[in-house]
N, C-alpha and C positions, 0 to 999 in steps of 0.2 A: 137540828142546828138552827140557831137564830139567824134569820136572813140578814140582820145587821152586821154579821161577821163576814159577809161577802164584801170585802173592802178593797179588793185589788182588781184592776182592769186587765184582762188578758185577751189575746186573740188566738182563735183557732185558724189554722192554715192547712192547705193541701199542697202536696208536691205536684208540680205540673211542668211539662216541657213547654218552654216559651221560645219563640223565634228569636235568634240572636241578630237578625238583620243581615247576615251574610250567607243565608241559605241553610244554616244549621239550627240546632236547638240547644238550649241550656236548661237545666233544672232550676226551678224557681219556686219559692213559697208564695202561694196566692191566698190572701186573706179570705176566710169564709164568713166569720162572725166574731164580734167582740162581746164578751160577757163579764159580769161581776163574779168574782171568785174569792175563796179563802185559800191561801197558799201557805204551806208550812213544810219545814224540813221533816224528813222521815225520822221517826224515833228509832232507837237502837233495836227494839223488839221487831218493828216492822221491817227494818233493814235485814235483820237476822232471818225472819220468816221468808222474806223475798230471796235471800241467798239460798235457802233450802230448796226453793223452786228454780234455782239457777237464773234468776232474774234480778237485776239491780234496780233498786228504788232509791231515789234521792229526795223526792218531794211527794207530798200528798196534796191534791187540789180538789176542792169541793165547789161544785157549781149547782145551779138549779137544774132540774131534770130537763134533758133535751135528747130525744131519741135519735137525732142525727149525729151525735158524737160517737166516734169510733177510733180504733187503734191506728188507723192509717193517717190520722191527722197529726199535725205538729203544733204545739202551743208556743207562742212567743209572749214573753213577759219580762219587763225590766231589762231589755237588751239581751236576753238569754233565750235559748230554744230548748224545749222539752219534748221527748218522745213519750207517747202514752203506752204504758205496758199493760195496765188493767183498767177496765171500766166497770164499776160496781154501783148498784143502786144503794144509797145509804138509807134513805127512807123511800119506800115504794112510790114511784111517780112524783117524788118531791125534790130529791137531791141526787146527784151523782158524785161518787168519790173516784177520782182518777189517780192511779199510782203511776208516777212518771219518773223518767231519768233525764238528767240534764245533759245535753249534747256539749261536747267540748270541741 
């Protein structure tokens, strides 16, 4: 992949329990890092292959390699939230391809 195609800014977040000020806790997304990425809708073939695995995929996100990225994180981009389903190395130690599903 050409690094110039990483043209969208997105944020990786983790779910964390934060004090609500009244002695309780509420779940909140806490930003971890912001990176440049390429975001595209999943193609019909990718969606079909994901369906065979019983996993829904709505988008494919490509970022520079980062060993700290994992499935427990949530991506926020353009006012939307995405759950990571798969993390795959696209080019060894160069790029990661994340198969994600949009939260509704």
